[in-house]
Each structure stands twice: as structure tokens, then as C-alpha cells.
N, C-alpha and C positions, 0 to 999 in steps of 0.2 A: 194524283194528289186530289183533284176535285171530282174524280170519277165516282166516288161513293156518296155524293150528296143526293139525298132523297127529297121527296115532296115536303116532308115535315121540316127539314132543315131549311129549304128554300122559303117556306112560309115564315119561319122564325126570322130569317134574314130580312125578308120583306117587311115584317112588322117592326123590327128594330129600325130599319131605314125610314119607315113611315113616322116613327116616333122622333127620330133624330132630325130629319129634314122637313117634316110636315107634308101635308097633302098637296100643297101648291108647288113646292120645289121638287117633288119626286119625279114628275114627268120631265122637267128640265134636266134633272140629274140623269135620268135614263137616256135622254137624247144625247147628252154630252158623252156619256160612257159609250153609247153606240157609235157615235162619230169617232171617238178615240180608238175604239177597237177596229173600226173600218180603216182608219188611217194606218194603224199599226199593221193590219193585214196587207194593205196595199204596199207599204214600205217593205215588209217581209217578202212579198212576192217579187217586187222589183229587185231586191238584193239577191234573191235566189236566182232570178233570171240573169242578172249580170254575172253571177258566178258561173252559171251554166254556159253563157256566151263566152266567157273568158276561157273556160275549160275547152270548149270547142275550138277556139282560136289556137290554143296551145297544141291540141291534138293535130290540127291541120298543119302547123309549122314543123312538127317533129318528123313526119315522113320526108319533107323537103330537105331538112338538115341531114337525115340519115342517107338519102340518095346522093347528096353532094359529097359526103364524106367517103363514100364507097367508090374509090378509083381503082382501076385495075392495077395490080402490082406488076412491075416490070421484072421479068425473069432474065437473068443474063448469065 
């Protein structure tokens, strides 16, 4: 979606932001956006790690359950 943004498009976006927010608020806005993206990335990584850990726990439990269910059959 955003892979085709070039230098000219970024320059236009920057100029519009400069006009809308002004030169004093623009650095604060950049810091806020940077912090928000950092927090989102951290939350995303934590969520992905928790899913990976849960998947590993499930995989570790499955062989135990399979070995317990396999009892030798009595032939008579």
C-alpha cells in the first residue's frame, strides 16, 4: 500500500503537515508518532512471542498425551 511512495510524495506530505501544524508543533508531532509506532511494534512483538510460546506449550503436551493413550492391547 505504501510501497510506492517516492521522494516527491513525501515532500508534499511534509509541506502539508508543516502548513497544518506549523513549525513549532511539527517536531512534537514527529516524536509522538515515533513513540506510538515504537509502542505498537513492542506490543506486536510481545503478542507474537506469546503466541509462539503458547504454540510450543501445545506441541510439548501433544506427545505426552499420545504416549499415554497408546496402551498395548490384550490379545486373548
